[in-house]
N, C-alpha and C positions, 0 to 999 in steps of 0.2 A: 371931849373924847378924842383920843388919837386914832386916826384912821389908817388902815393898811394902804400903802401906796406901792404899786408895782410899776417899775420903769422898764419899758421895752427897749431893746437895742435898736439901733438905726438900721441894722442889716435887714435884708429880705427874710421873711419867715422861712423856716425849714419845711413846713408842711401846712396845708390848708385842707379842711374837711367841712362838709355840710352835714349837720345832724338835725333831723326833724324832732320836734318836741312830741313826746308820746303822752297819752292821757295819764299814764302812771307817773309821769314827771310832775304832775300838777298836785299842789297841796290844798289844804282846806281854805287857804286865802285866794284860791282861784288862779294862782300863778305858779311858775316853776319853783319847787322847793330847793332849799340849800343843799340837801342830800343829793338831789338830781344833778346839780351843777358839778358836784364832786364826781359823780358817776360819768357825766359827759366828758370831763377832762380826762378821766381814765380811759374812756372809749377812744378819744382822740389820740392819746398816747399809744394805745394798742394799734390803731390804724396806721400811725406814723411808723412804728416798728415793723408791722407786717408789710407795709409798702416796700420795705427794704429786705424782706425775708427773715426778720428777726422776731423774737418774743422777749418778754421781760426776763425770762429764765436764761436766754442765750443770745447775746449780742457780741459776736466775735470773742466768745469765751467769758464774757461778763454777764452776770445776772444783775437785776436792779431791785432795790427795795426803797420805798418811800420813807424819808426821814421826817418830813414836815410838809404842810400845805398852808397856803394863804389864799383867801378868796375875797375880793372886793366887789360887792354887788353894785351895779350902776343903774339898772332899770329892770322892771319886771319883764319876764318872758311868759308867753301864753301858749296854750294848746294851738297847734297849727303853725306856730313860728318855725322857720327853718334857721337854725343857728349856724353861723359860720365861725369855725374855730381855727385860729392860726397859732402855730407852735413856734417858739423861739428857744434857743439855749443861751445860758448865761452862767457866769461864775464857775467855769471849769477848773477843777483842781485835779490832783493825781488820783483821787478816789471818789469824787463827787461832782455834781453839777446841778444847776437849776433848769427846769423846764418852765417856760412862761406861756400862758394861754390867753389870747385875746378873743373874747366871745362877743359876737354881734349878730344882729339880724337886720333885715330890710323891712320897713313898714312903708308901703307905697314907694316913693322915691327917696325916702330918708333912711340913712344908716343909723341904727340905734345900738349903742354900746350896752351890753347886758351884764358882763362881768369880766374882770381881769383876775387871773389866778397864777400861782407859782407852786410848783412841787419841788422840794429838795430831794434829789435822787442820789443814792449811794450805790456804788458798785459792790455787789455781794456775791459770794461764792455759796450757792445753796447746798453743795455737797459737804463742804467743810464748815458751813454756817458761820462765816466770818466776812468782814469787810475785806475787799481786795483792791488792787490797783487797776486803773482804767486801761483797757487795751487801746492800741493805736487805731484799730478799726472803729471802736466806739468814739474815740476823739474825732476821727475824720467825719463820722456821721453827724456828730453834734456841731461841727464847724461847717457843715454843708459841703464837704469836699467829696467828690466822687473818687472811688478807689477801684 
């Protein structure tokens, strides 16, 4: 079986966030469910945008819409774990980009990789309901440049 492989850029992450696992994130197997990981990366993306005063509906004139997602599970996460999510940007084009998410936790003195994820994001005009070009403000944010 071919496995999803997500390669992280060498640059420093754009954003880092700690998210505690809630009881509602746990599935019948006693660990974090796959749907919860998707929710966690969405939460991390929203915190990243809000830390710069943006929402997914307005980032310097751009809205965002998710085109695709990939998640590679590395280890189980459990109730009580504190997940550390790092965000990176990659594959910037005139109208789209990827956000990469490295999710890990600490167990004792050991760092445990929980999941790697990628969301393909497209610049979207929610008024005209169409794909649009990326603003310079969004490009700067994704490149980690202060403006």
